Backbone as CSV, one residue per row, in Angstrom:
resi,resn,N_x,N_y,N_z,CA_x,CA_y,CA_z,C_x,C_y,C_z
1,MET,0.763,-0.980,0.170,-0.077,-0.021,-0.385,1.151,1.393,0.442
2,THR,0.738,2.393,-0.547,1.444,3.473,-1.002,1.209,4.457,0.297
3,ASP,2.094,5.535,0.391,1.334,6.479,1.436,0.441,7.301,0.874
4,THR,0.207,7.387,-0.099,-1.197,8.117,-0.806,-2.344,6.573,-0.460
5,ASP,-2.004,6.115,-0.337,-3.274,5.112,-0.095,-3.523,4.613,1.236
6,LEU,-2.437,4.972,2.252,-2.844,5.154,4.173,-3.334,6.384,4.303
7,ARG,-2.926,7.713,3.511,-3.434,9.272,3.506,-4.879,9.092,3.415
8,ALA,-5.122,8.098,2.313,-6.533,8.338,2.196,-7.587,7.041,2.837
9,ASP,-7.049,6.322,3.626,-7.701,5.529,4.360,-7.583,6.293,5.518
10,ALA,-6.843,6.951,6.276,-6.899,7.277,7.604,-7.732,8.432,7.570
11,ALA,-8.065,9.304,6.493,-8.739,10.362,6.301,-10.469,9.718,5.956
12,ALA,-10.569,8.792,5.480,-12.039,8.095,5.105,-12.500,7.718,6.735
13,GLU,-11.258,7.069,7.509,-11.512,6.543,9.061,-12.229,7.470,9.850
14,GLN,-11.181,8.766,9.610,-11.394,9.620,10.487,-12.979,10.513,10.234
15,HIS,-13.651,10.548,9.000,-14.734,10.877,8.276,-16.024,10.085,8.316
16,LEU,-15.477,8.565,8.742,-16.168,7.264,9.167,-16.713,7.882,11.316
17,ALA,-15.697,7.655,11.399,-16.050,8.507,12.923,-16.732,9.285,13.200
18,GLU,-16.757,10.871,12.534,-17.335,11.743,13.115,-19.107,10.830,12.256
19,LEU,-19.142,10.411,11.552,-20.537,10.292,10.679,-21.183,9.473,11.644
20,ARG,-20.573,8.265,12.494,-21.136,7.496,13.218,-21.671,8.709,14.888
21,ARG,-20.619,9.455,14.850,-20.869,10.629,16.621,-21.710,11.528,15.910
22,ASP,-21.992,12.234,14.898,-22.645,13.189,14.979,-23.656,13.341,13.581
23,GLY,-23.394,12.350,12.341,-24.721,11.972,11.589,-24.159,12.709,10.245
24,TYR,-22.945,12.996,10.592,-22.382,14.404,9.095,-20.972,14.546,9.831
25,SER,-20.110,14.940,8.097,-18.599,14.926,8.452,-18.553,15.923,7.225
26,ILE,-18.120,17.059,7.349,-17.123,17.783,6.068,-15.768,17.976,6.361
27,ARG,-15.681,17.721,4.783,-13.825,17.920,4.098,-13.934,18.667,3.430
28,ARG,-13.180,19.548,3.743,-12.580,21.197,3.072,-11.873,21.052,2.219
29,SER,-11.514,21.636,0.771,-10.629,21.732,-0.076,-10.479,20.209,-0.791
30,ALA,-12.346,19.309,-0.772,-11.858,17.964,-1.338,-12.001,18.393,-2.932
31,VAL,-12.465,19.433,-3.386,-12.839,19.102,-4.899,-12.062,20.992,-5.427
32,PRO,-11.280,20.319,-6.261,-10.254,21.608,-6.790,-11.156,22.839,-7.687
33,PRO,-10.871,24.011,-7.121,-11.461,25.165,-7.483,-12.116,25.124,-9.172
34,GLU,-10.766,24.907,-9.956,-10.754,24.217,-11.166,-11.774,23.552,-11.633
35,LEU,-12.468,22.553,-10.834,-13.515,21.423,-11.511,-14.799,21.720,-10.992
36,CYS,-14.912,22.656,-10.052,-16.194,23.475,-9.625,-16.187,24.123,-10.343
37,ASP,-15.594,25.068,-10.972,-15.586,26.235,-12.132,-16.400,25.294,-13.866
38,GLU,-15.502,24.307,-13.946,-15.681,23.499,-15.222,-16.944,22.886,-15.064
39,THR,-17.606,22.883,-13.416,-18.720,21.723,-13.680,-19.901,23.034,-13.692
40,LEU,-20.084,24.427,-12.597,-20.267,25.426,-13.067,-20.969,25.535,-14.667
41,ALA,-20.038,25.766,-15.485,-19.862,26.227,-16.685,-20.602,25.361,-17.681
42,ALA,-20.389,23.834,-17.319,-21.550,22.744,-17.592,-23.249,22.935,-17.420
43,MET,-22.776,23.311,-16.095,-24.807,23.385,-15.751,-25.350,24.760,-16.306
44,ALA,-24.366,25.791,-16.890,-24.877,27.074,-16.977,-25.197,26.949,-18.530
45,ALA,-24.449,25.865,-19.249,-24.993,25.710,-20.576,-26.273,24.296,-20.665
46,MET,-26.842,24.004,-19.370,-27.726,23.179,-19.568,-29.040,23.809,-19.691
47,ASP,-28.954,24.853,-19.360,-29.940,26.149,-18.872,-30.664,26.231,-20.144
48,GLY,-31.687,26.249,-20.072,-32.513,25.909,-21.651,-33.026,25.011,-22.108
49,THR,-31.846,23.895,-22.425,-31.837,22.475,-23.089,-32.047,21.408,-21.981
50,TRP,-32.207,21.328,-20.533,-31.668,20.397,-19.946,-33.321,20.265,-18.846
51,GLY,-33.967,19.388,-19.194,-35.273,19.609,-18.060,-34.908,19.761,-16.976
52,ARG,-35.746,20.830,-15.891,-35.677,20.251,-14.931,-36.427,19.240,-14.115
53,SER,-36.146,18.739,-12.754,-36.970,17.784,-12.044,-37.219,18.428,-10.741
54,LEU,-38.581,17.490,-10.208,-38.481,17.563,-8.707,-39.024,19.339,-9.064
55,VAL,-39.720,19.782,-9.594,-40.176,21.159,-9.128,-41.673,21.188,-8.713
56,GLN,-41.524,21.617,-7.031,-42.592,21.141,-6.193,-41.859,21.856,-4.895
57,SER,-42.987,22.070,-3.928,-43.067,22.703,-2.583,-42.167,22.206,-1.732
58,PHE,-41.693,20.326,-2.018,-40.521,19.969,-1.123,-39.288,20.301,-1.505
59,HIS,-39.163,20.161,-2.636,-37.855,20.382,-3.456,-37.267,22.021,-4.219
60,GLY,-38.381,22.293,-3.749,-38.348,23.804,-3.995,-38.782,24.526,-5.535
61,TYR,-39.441,25.545,-5.862,-39.217,25.822,-6.936,-38.174,27.059,-7.775
62,ARG,-37.650,27.330,-6.510,-36.347,28.477,-7.224,-34.860,27.334,-7.139
63,THR,-35.476,26.006,-7.279,-33.907,25.587,-6.900,-33.987,24.988,-7.890
64,VAL,-32.849,24.889,-8.705,-32.757,24.146,-10.350,-32.076,22.600,-9.911
65,ARG,-32.771,21.527,-10.252,-32.213,20.404,-9.943,-32.436,19.606,-11.488
66,TYR,-31.371,19.839,-11.855,-31.377,18.451,-13.019,-30.468,17.028,-12.733
67,PHE,-31.317,16.334,-13.242,-30.655,14.830,-12.950,-30.112,14.307,-14.805
68,ASP,-29.945,13.196,-14.871,-29.644,12.315,-15.399,-28.119,12.877,-15.651
69,LEU,-27.556,13.047,-14.966,-26.156,13.697,-15.159,-25.087,13.049,-15.788
70,LEU,-24.709,11.506,-16.068,-23.819,10.650,-16.741,-24.231,10.292,-18.255
71,ASN,-25.261,11.283,-18.507,-25.258,11.474,-20.050,-25.317,12.955,-20.380
72,ALA,-25.014,13.859,-19.651,-24.600,15.196,-19.921,-23.226,15.075,-20.027
73,ASP,-22.578,16.870,-19.682,-21.176,16.827,-19.844,-20.069,16.079,-18.968
74,PRO,-19.112,15.482,-20.069,-18.112,14.211,-19.319,-17.701,14.834,-17.876
75,VAL,-17.865,16.120,-17.517,-17.153,16.537,-16.075,-17.956,15.572,-15.111
76,PHE,-19.021,15.564,-15.292,-19.679,14.964,-14.149,-19.251,13.345,-13.893
77,GLN,-18.479,12.722,-14.682,-18.290,11.357,-14.416,-17.251,11.759,-13.401
78,GLN,-16.344,12.496,-13.058,-15.836,12.368,-11.967,-16.362,12.490,-10.673
79,PHE,-17.256,13.180,-10.125,-17.667,13.281,-8.806,-17.848,11.827,-8.119
80,PRO,-18.639,10.985,-8.814,-18.684,9.840,-7.765,-17.609,8.632,-7.511
81,VAL,-16.154,8.999,-8.640,-14.968,8.417,-8.421,-14.190,9.258,-7.890
82,HIS,-14.549,9.980,-6.881,-13.371,11.163,-7.048,-12.425,10.453,-5.562
83,GLU,-11.465,10.740,-5.553,-10.406,10.102,-4.732,-10.949,10.500,-2.950
84,HIS,-11.503,11.408,-3.125,-11.452,12.254,-1.507,-13.475,12.080,-0.958
85,ILE,-13.883,11.114,-1.839,-15.291,11.016,-1.787,-15.450,9.684,-1.976
86,LEU,-15.253,9.149,-2.530,-15.604,7.328,-2.950,-15.232,6.302,-1.804
87,PRO,-13.948,6.769,-0.832,-13.202,5.885,-0.315,-14.361,5.884,0.937
88,VAL,-14.826,7.301,1.545,-15.446,7.352,2.411,-16.948,6.931,2.890
89,VAL,-17.614,6.741,1.475,-18.500,6.163,0.844,-18.417,4.559,1.296
90,ARG,-17.494,3.795,0.703,-17.230,2.920,0.816,-17.175,2.353,2.487
91,ALA,-16.273,2.978,2.709,-16.167,2.666,4.565,-17.227,2.720,5.219
92,VAL,-18.787,3.518,4.762,-19.918,3.452,5.486,-20.743,2.539,5.129
93,LEU,-20.361,2.217,3.980,-21.479,1.212,3.129,-20.757,-0.080,2.623
94,GLY,-19.741,-0.171,2.510,-19.226,-1.430,1.982,-18.725,-1.107,0.279
95,LYS,-17.748,-1.867,-0.156,-16.863,-1.559,-1.597,-17.435,-2.286,-2.077
96,ASP,-19.281,-2.670,-2.495,-19.916,-2.697,-3.356,-20.773,-2.096,-3.502
97,CYS,-20.873,-0.860,-2.594,-22.007,0.247,-2.706,-22.473,0.255,-4.331
98,LEU,-23.193,0.991,-4.618,-24.235,1.720,-5.659,-24.315,3.199,-5.390
99,LEU,-24.054,3.613,-6.567,-24.869,5.060,-6.967,-26.496,5.223,-6.980
100,SER,-27.211,6.155,-6.142,-28.241,5.769,-6.024,-29.696,6.992,-6.433
101,THR,-28.650,8.302,-6.304,-29.068,9.129,-7.512,-28.270,10.410,-7.324
102,TYR,-28.441,11.291,-8.218,-27.007,11.934,-8.738,-27.390,13.498,-9.288
103,GLY,-27.378,14.369,-8.933,-27.801,15.867,-8.875,-27.840,16.936,-8.632
104,THR,-28.196,18.178,-9.491,-27.370,19.395,-9.027,-28.620,19.858,-8.053
105,ALA,-27.942,20.657,-7.480,-29.187,21.362,-5.904,-28.674,23.042,-6.149
106,SER,-28.829,23.703,-6.657,-28.491,25.542,-6.793,-29.882,26.016,-6.752
107,ILE,-29.788,26.940,-5.380,-30.976,27.080,-4.245,-31.031,28.719,-4.598
108,GLY,-31.779,29.243,-5.540,-31.783,30.555,-6.142,-32.461,31.294,-4.707
109,PRO,-32.569,32.323,-4.875,-32.867,33.417,-3.958,-33.711,33.816,-3.659
110,GLY,-34.783,33.835,-2.721,-36.049,33.800,-2.044,-36.436,32.197,-1.808
111,GLU,-35.407,31.337,-2.110,-36.073,30.008,-1.585,-36.148,29.323,-0.448
112,PRO,-37.592,29.502,0.103,-37.522,29.030,1.551,-36.732,27.633,1.969
113,ALA,-36.548,27.648,3.018,-36.147,26.801,4.169,-37.179,24.994,3.104
114,GLN,-36.170,24.058,2.879,-36.622,22.892,2.787,-37.043,22.055,4.233
115,ALA,-38.305,21.402,4.000,-38.850,20.567,5.142,-37.296,19.258,5.532
116,ILE,-37.017,19.876,7.132,-36.716,18.404,7.442,-36.910,16.641,7.318
117,HIS,-35.839,16.297,6.942,-35.980,14.884,6.854,-35.191,14.162,6.752
118,ALA,-35.144,12.710,6.301,-34.170,11.573,6.269,-34.175,10.809,4.890
119,ASP,-33.398,10.766,4.283,-33.286,10.351,3.052,-33.691,8.874,2.715
120,ASP,-33.242,7.837,3.624,-33.233,6.385,3.667,-34.490,5.962,4.455
121,ILE,-35.822,6.933,4.520,-37.317,6.211,4.687,-37.882,6.139,3.658
122,LEU,-37.254,6.188,2.493,-37.462,5.601,1.295,-37.519,4.135,1.250
123,TYR,-37.101,3.584,2.098,-36.957,2.017,2.251,-37.938,1.541,2.994
124,ARG,-38.413,2.610,3.802,-39.659,1.919,4.682,-38.803,0.777,5.908
125,LEU,-37.685,0.565,6.224,-37.078,0.067,7.184,-37.335,0.879,8.726
126,PRO,-37.821,-0.098,9.595,-37.962,0.517,11.191,-36.352,0.708,11.219
127,ARG,-36.424,2.017,12.092,-35.501,2.132,13.028,-35.184,1.362,14.709
128,PRO,-33.857,1.346,14.987,-32.702,1.763,14.219,-32.432,0.424,13.263
129,HIS,-31.742,0.841,12.166,-31.062,-0.099,11.004,-29.789,0.611,10.985
130,ARG,-29.010,-0.462,10.264,-27.635,-0.586,9.666,-27.291,0.587,8.816
131,ASP,-26.474,1.409,8.374,-26.211,2.162,7.412,-26.522,1.921,5.965
132,ILE,-27.378,1.804,5.410,-27.687,1.661,4.113,-27.240,2.795,2.994
133,PHE,-27.256,4.218,3.055,-27.524,5.141,2.276,-26.460,6.378,3.190
134,CYS,-25.884,6.696,2.152,-25.057,7.439,2.440,-24.891,8.767,1.615
135,ASN,-25.529,10.186,1.802,-25.131,11.460,0.685,-23.854,11.886,1.124
136,VAL,-24.018,12.848,-0.164,-22.914,13.721,-0.270,-23.192,14.752,-1.059
137,MET,-23.054,15.882,-0.500,-23.397,17.415,-0.880,-21.988,17.992,-1.182
138,ILE,-21.772,18.595,-2.607,-20.674,19.009,-2.821,-20.802,20.020,-3.214
139,ALA,-19.848,21.392,-2.813,-20.394,23.138,-2.589,-19.417,24.021,-3.406
140,LEU,-20.096,23.962,-4.997,-19.923,24.659,-5.843,-19.741,26.085,-6.017
141,SER,-19.757,26.343,-4.673,-19.869,28.069,-4.589,-19.757,27.818,-2.763
142,ASP,-19.078,28.720,-2.309,-19.343,28.876,-0.823,-21.029,28.677,-0.237
143,PHE,-20.908,28.079,0.520,-22.320,27.397,1.428,-22.245,28.182,2.772
144,THR,-23.337,30.010,2.762,-23.253,30.222,4.071,-24.643,29.586,4.942
145,GLU,-25.121,30.779,6.274,-26.593,30.451,6.567,-27.006,31.066,5.546
146,GLU,-26.690,31.801,5.156,-27.547,33.335,4.071,-28.138,32.719,2.965
147,ASN,-27.086,32.229,2.072,-26.991,31.442,0.842,-27.875,29.923,1.200
148,GLY,-28.525,29.560,2.261,-28.594,28.576,1.952,-28.199,26.796,2.291
149,ALA,-27.083,27.002,3.194,-26.220,26.104,3.127,-26.947,24.756,3.835
150,THR,-27.039,23.713,3.574,-27.814,22.534,3.768,-27.853,22.569,5.499
151,ARG,-28.809,22.393,5.748,-29.322,22.351,7.148,-29.214,21.213,8.178
152,ILE,-28.338,20.624,8.758,-28.046,19.541,9.931,-28.888,19.219,11.365
153,VAL,-29.470,18.407,11.382,-29.794,18.111,12.711,-28.595,17.155,13.296
154,PRO,-27.773,17.640,14.304,-26.724,16.829,14.666,-27.263,15.587,15.086
155,GLY,-26.597,14.402,15.596,-27.139,12.837,16.305,-28.322,12.142,15.926
156,SER,-29.298,13.293,14.942,-30.099,12.576,14.518,-30.342,11.240,13.885
157,HIS,-29.661,10.522,13.163,-28.811,9.542,12.869,-28.881,8.494,14.178
158,ALA,-29.001,8.438,15.177,-29.124,7.708,16.320,-30.288,7.432,17.193
159,TRP,-31.503,8.717,16.334,-32.919,8.544,16.660,-33.406,6.934,16.543
160,ASP,-34.488,6.440,17.150,-35.379,5.193,17.204,-36.446,5.248,16.532
161,GLU,-36.725,6.840,15.797,-38.007,6.421,15.043,-37.822,7.550,14.046
162,TYR,-38.386,7.741,12.914,-38.777,8.761,12.014,-39.447,9.742,12.493
163,PRO,-39.107,10.970,12.814,-40.241,12.245,12.785,-41.129,12.698,11.583
164,GLU,-42.091,12.991,12.239,-42.824,13.275,10.795,-42.255,14.711,10.190
165,ILE,-42.319,14.176,8.855,-42.234,15.162,7.911,-42.942,16.761,7.634
166,ARG,-43.135,17.487,8.016,-43.468,18.927,7.847,-43.455,20.008,7.023
167,VAL,-44.091,20.373,5.826,-43.582,20.976,4.935,-44.533,22.361,5.197
168,LEU,-43.972,23.388,5.961,-44.389,24.529,6.294,-44.895,25.248,4.979
169,PRO,-45.507,26.291,5.717,-45.795,27.140,4.883,-44.908,28.186,4.314
170,GLU,-44.350,28.786,3.198,-43.517,29.491,3.102,-43.087,30.385,4.145
171,GLY,-42.020,30.566,4.571,-41.371,31.342,5.568,-41.292,30.728,6.713
172,GLU,-41.993,29.675,7.122,-42.156,29.274,8.246,-40.835,28.453,8.268
173,ILE,-40.411,27.820,9.611,-39.048,26.850,9.850,-39.219,26.344,10.768
174,ASP,-39.326,24.826,10.556,-39.441,24.215,11.853,-38.719,23.823,12.642
175,THR,-38.800,24.029,14.002,-38.164,24.690,15.270,-38.169,23.615,16.206
176,ARG,-38.395,21.996,15.812,-38.974,21.198,16.864,-37.230,20.433,16.767
177,PHE,-36.548,20.637,16.272,-35.145,20.155,16.284,-33.949,20.955,16.182
178,PRO,-32.753,21.113,17.198,-31.585,21.539,17.059,-30.901,21.737,15.692
179,GLN,-30.468,22.763,14.839,-30.543,22.420,13.726,-28.962,23.282,13.546
180,VAL,-27.818,23.052,12.507,-26.684,23.711,12.469,-26.617,23.998,11.104
181,ALA,-26.078,25.009,10.272,-25.769,24.944,8.913,-24.647,24.512,8.124
182,ALA,-24.713,24.013,7.414,-22.956,23.231,7.024,-22.881,24.246,6.369
183,GLU,-22.219,24.982,7.024,-21.518,26.248,6.060,-20.102,25.707,5.892
184,MET,-19.232,25.955,4.370,-18.398,25.331,4.315,-17.524,26.037,2.704
185,PRO,-16.572,26.522,2.594,-16.102,27.073,1.368,-16.207,25.907,-0.047
186,LYS,-16.354,26.861,-0.655,-16.293,25.976,-2.266,-15.619,24.878,-2.277
187,GLY,-15.544,23.817,-3.019,-14.571,22.770,-3.440,-14.736,21.986,-2.008
188,SER,-15.784,22.423,-1.185,-15.727,21.025,0.425,-16.823,20.075,-0.213
189,VAL,-17.075,19.460,0.859,-17.667,17.995,0.513,-18.392,18.056,2.009
190,CYS,-19.674,17.735,2.288,-20.288,17.248,3.281,-20.900,16.269,3.013
191,PHE,-20.564,15.281,4.158,-21.321,14.016,4.023,-22.012,13.762,5.142
192,PHE,-23.317,12.725,4.843,-24.051,12.448,6.037,-25.163,11.205,5.812
193,LEU,-25.241,11.242,6.993,-26.057,9.592,6.315,-27.529,9.436,6.028
194,GLY,-28.072,8.145,5.362,-29.573,8.577,5.158,-30.380,8.472,6.455
195,THR,-30.038,8.136,7.507,-30.441,8.281,8.421,-30.776,9.708,9.217
196,THR,-29.658,10.753,8.798,-29.820,12.263,9.332,-30.505,12.969,9.122
197,TYR,-31.334,13.594,9.780,-32.425,14.880,9.460,-31.429,15.886,8.968
198,HIS,-32.196,16.023,7.530,-31.343,17.302,6.657,-32.061,18.188,5.939
199,GLY,-32.042,19.254,5.515,-32.941,19.935,4.547,-32.226,21.392,3.868
200,GLY,-32.388,21.430,2.873,-31.633,22.796,2.056,-32.196,24.036,2.962
201,GLY,-31.528,25.068,3.117,-31.412,26.178,3.732,-32.165,27.045,2.807
202,ALA,-32.990,28.452,3.575,-33.559,29.224,2.905,-32.192,30.190,2.288
203,ASN,-32.387,30.358,1.479,-31.790,31.589,0.261,-31.884,32.568,0.784
204,ARG,-31.361,33.577,1.275,-31.753,34.906,1.822,-30.643,35.596,1.067
205,SER,-30.047,35.309,0.322,-29.184,36.188,-0.393,-29.583,36.602,-1.337
206,GLY,-28.661,37.321,-2.184,-29.042,37.894,-3.680,-28.337,36.587,-4.740
207,ALA,-27.725,36.166,-4.531,-26.787,34.679,-5.114,-27.529,33.846,-5.543
208,VAL,-26.831,32.974,-6.275,-27.631,31.181,-6.265,-26.219,30.520,-5.219
209,ARG,-27.343,29.532,-4.813,-26.048,28.572,-4.060,-26.423,27.547,-5.235
210,HIS,-24.570,27.033,-5.426,-24.521,26.082,-6.220,-23.852,24.794,-5.798
211,GLY,-24.606,23.606,-6.133,-24.670,22.032,-5.364,-24.439,21.152,-6.106
212,VAL,-24.166,20.400,-5.573,-24.043,19.000,-6.676,-24.308,17.487,-5.618
213,THR,-25.380,16.807,-5.469,-25.908,16.395,-4.531,-25.673,14.832,-5.023
214,MET,-24.882,13.745,-4.338,-24.670,12.498,-4.765,-25.333,11.706,-3.066
215,ALA,-26.164,10.259,-3.556,-26.591,9.392,-2.701,-25.933,7.679,-3.149
216,TYR,-25.371,7.502,-2.015,-24.957,5.963,-2.419,-25.761,5.222,-1.189
217,CYS,-26.125,3.880,-1.918,-26.859,2.664,-1.441,-26.339,1.729,-1.190
218,ALA,-26.481,0.800,-0.338,-25.676,-0.927,-0.192,-25.802,-1.379,-1.420
219,GLY,-25.104,-2.519,-1.303,-25.222,-2.708,-3.051,-25.879,-4.098,-3.433
220,TRP,-26.897,-4.426,-1.761,-27.860,-5.273,-1.984,-29.218,-4.740,-2.207
221,LEU,-29.371,-3.357,-2.557,-30.561,-2.435,-2.449,-30.697,-1.874,-3.494
222,ARG,-32.272,-1.257,-3.987,-32.512,-0.886,-5.467,-32.094,0.699,-5.284
223,PRO,-31.475,1.296,-6.125,-30.811,2.766,-6.214,-32.237,3.375,-6.326
224,GLN,-32.112,4.950,-6.553,-33.414,5.673,-6.512,-33.466,5.617,-8.402
225,GLU,-32.661,5.678,-8.891,-31.899,6.063,-10.063,-31.792,4.880,-10.764
226,ASN,-31.795,4.527,-11.958,-31.578,3.259,-12.574,-30.849,3.466,-13.740
227,PHE,-29.981,3.696,-13.485,-28.582,4.232,-14.461,-28.079,3.339,-15.327
228,THR,-28.590,1.623,-15.475,-27.811,1.186,-15.849,-29.054,1.133,-17.711
229,VAL,-30.285,1.983,-16.998,-31.299,1.759,-18.355,-30.786,3.437,-18.605
230,ALA,-30.600,4.251,-17.918,-30.756,5.626,-18.093,-29.364,6.309,-19.420
231,VAL,-28.329,5.437,-19.161,-27.124,5.525,-20.072,-27.049,4.575,-21.008
232,ALA,-26.687,4.766,-22.128,-26.504,3.830,-23.403,-25.416,2.896,-23.065
233,GLN,-25.308,1.744,-23.108,-24.188,0.805,-22.728,-22.994,1.594,-23.795
234,GLU,-23.303,1.742,-24.675,-22.352,2.114,-25.805,-21.610,2.968,-25.251
235,ARG,-22.362,4.303,-24.767,-21.662,5.471,-23.937,-21.021,4.738,-22.752
236,ALA,-21.865,3.972,-21.742,-21.208,3.700,-20.461,-19.898,2.845,-20.681
237,ALA,-19.369,1.940,-21.926,-18.394,1.262,-22.109,-17.031,2.097,-21.828
238,GLY,-17.038,3.308,-22.134,-16.146,4.382,-22.137,-15.859,5.225,-20.628
239,PHE,-16.951,4.672,-19.244,-16.717,5.165,-18.472,-15.535,4.747,-17.577
240,ASP,-14.593,4.932,-16.512,-14.291,4.453,-15.304,-14.970,3.368,-14.936
241,ARG,-13.970,2.203,-14.820,-14.462,0.914,-14.567,-14.850,1.021,-13.448
242,ASP,-14.675,1.630,-11.752,-15.291,2.238,-10.498,-16.777,2.843,-11.482
243,LEU,-17.100,3.339,-11.995,-17.941,3.948,-12.374,-19.204,3.181,-12.761
244,GLN,-18.957,2.412,-13.651,-19.433,0.997,-14.364,-19.656,0.073,-13.142
245,GLY,-19.483,0.270,-12.262,-19.737,-0.450,-11.073,-20.816,-0.237,-10.399
246,LEU,-20.398,1.418,-9.990,-21.158,1.958,-9.106,-22.800,2.210,-10.062
247,MET,-22.594,2.311,-11.268,-23.661,2.488,-11.843,-24.354,0.931,-12.098
248,GLY,-24.439,0.083,-11.356,-24.736,-1.246,-11.295,-24.372,-2.515,-12.191
249,TRP,-23.039,-2.103,-12.723,-22.517,-2.901,-14.250,-21.750,-3.809,-13.538
250,ARG,-21.917,-4.641,-12.215,-21.193,-5.251,-12.044,-22.112,-6.302,-10.990
251,PRO,-21.749,-7.485,-10.262,-22.368,-8.434,-9.500,-21.779,-7.454,-8.301
252,GLY,-22.846,-7.840,-7.108,-22.388,-6.967,-5.971,-22.981,-8.220,-4.750
253,HIS,-22.652,-8.025,-3.312,-22.604,-8.361,-2.765,-22.149,-10.065,-2.952
254,ASN,-20.839,-9.858,-2.771,-19.661,-10.868,-2.831,-20.300,-11.716,-4.223
255,GLY,-21.147,-10.986,-5.084,-20.876,-11.645,-6.587,-22.033,-12.409,-6.802
256,SER,-22.715,-12.818,-5.595,-24.202,-13.159,-5.610,-25.367,-12.676,-6.150
257,LEU,-25.252,-11.489,-6.425,-26.807,-10.138,-6.754,-26.000,-10.030,-8.390
258,GLY,-27.315,-9.740,-9.099,-27.178,-8.953,-10.306,-26.248,-9.549,-11.372
259,VAL,-26.372,-10.577,-11.052,-25.158,-11.471,-12.759,-26.193,-11.867,-13.459
260,ILE,-25.324,-12.370,-14.500,-26.167,-12.780,-15.933,-25.423,-14.199,-16.064
261,TYR,-26.206,-15.260,-15.482,-25.093,-16.669,-15.999,-25.331,-17.064,-17.253
262,SER,-25.732,-16.671,-18.580,-25.596,-16.904,-19.679,-24.600,-16.078,-20.098
263,HIS,-23.986,-15.642,-19.721,-23.066,-14.749,-20.457,-21.856,-14.786,-20.033
264,PRO,-20.629,-15.071,-21.070,-19.204,-15.546,-20.642,-18.636,-14.511,-19.377
265,ARG,-18.221,-15.347,-18.596,-17.678,-14.861,-17.541,-18.388,-14.038,-16.764
266,HIS,-19.692,-13.951,-16.896,-20.601,-13.638,-16.209,-20.940,-11.919,-15.995
267,LEU,-20.277,-11.201,-17.037,-20.008,-10.116,-17.068,-21.910,-9.496,-17.912
268,SER,-21.661,-8.163,-17.303,-23.262,-7.780,-18.174,-22.839,-6.694,-18.558
269,GLY,-23.837,-6.007,-19.233,-23.421,-4.302,-19.617,-22.209,-3.934,-20.154
270,PRO,-22.160,-2.642,-20.190,-20.993,-2.371,-20.797,-19.550,-3.419,-21.005
271,MET,-19.004,-3.836,-19.362,-18.265,-4.565,-19.539,-18.048,-5.714,-20.821
272,ALA,-19.689,-6.085,-20.826,-19.734,-7.300,-21.473,-19.939,-6.925,-23.305
273,HIS,-20.307,-5.557,-23.452,-20.419,-4.916,-24.726,-18.893,-4.669,-25.430
274,SER,-18.227,-4.353,-24.005,-16.573,-4.162,-24.755,-16.035,-5.773,-24.978
275,LEU,-16.318,-6.485,-24.442,-15.996,-7.808,-24.498,-16.034,-8.373,-25.566
276,LEU,-17.705,-8.294,-25.963,-18.329,-8.813,-27.300,-17.433,-8.189,-28.420
277,THR,-17.808,-6.810,-28.218,-17.184,-6.402,-29.616,-15.503,-6.528,-30.146
278,SER,-15.150,-6.808,-28.842,-13.103,-7.048,-29.582,-13.339,-8.554,-29.658
279,GLN,-14.554,-9.364,-29.275,-14.558,-11.205,-30.091,-15.325,-11.057,-31.289
280,ALA,-15.327,-9.607,-31.468,-16.775,-10.214,-32.707,-15.846,-10.419,-34.178
281,PRO,-16.460,-11.062,-35.031,-15.256,-11.336,-36.203,-15.163,-10.079,-36.732
282,GLN,-14.448,-9.904,-37.404,-13.960,-8.469,-38.509,-14.586,-8.818,-39.772
283,ALA,-15.145,-7.976,-40.038,-15.642,-7.942,-41.800,-14.360,-8.121,-42.801
284,ASP,-14.794,-9.215,-44.111,-13.730,-8.964,-44.996,-13.118,-7.695,-45.616
285,GLN,-12.044,-7.452,-45.667,-11.956,-6.318,-46.725,-11.709,-6.754,-47.859
286,PRO,-12.028,-5.627,-48.592,-12.234,-6.059,-49.993,-10.485,-5.680,-50.683
């Protein structure tokens, strides 16, 4: 193991300890400013050409959420496998974890605070339960309390039950739980568990708070987004092998889930596509 690997493992263990203690952890200077700027430029180019999703009271009318990002600019292929992100997620969920959902979260001026909620409630598992979901929020611009930094309820990952999710009238804030704003400079990453109660903050500034949000799930769960269907195999064949695996193009849970027994070497998806292409007979040349 190299010194770089050892440092990465140590950092992942530190974040894992903070996640287990507080339900969230922040890594500053995780993503280079140039990558943030390149991503912001790609998002600006999507304006008017890429459909917004989840435009409603819970996710916000003034928040721009683009999904299907692996079909967008290649810059979006970098975050799910980033060296300062994926090791932490794998420390929480295991090496066979899957990318569950991946989208932008640009909170516009005047957006009220989002309802406090926990994301893994979608699996309907009674609490307490093992960690099955891990969220990642990437700050593409500075996150401040004024511009809508994600609000976290520290320690809520250890609650025995899921409290009621209350969508309050605009301008009102849920004061049932003590909250902190995940303030962090551009290029930082906030990790928080699927059981941690959180919500987008109210943007009281005059500028957009830009972020990218990713969620990962345990390898034995069904992700929110169906990446193996959303992305053509011919496109996915050119992705990083780890990214292919995170999309679901590899067997999981020690090789016992998601296999295709009829295919050579039990491969599937873009890996099988690449193998079959390389083995296909070449046409006779004139």
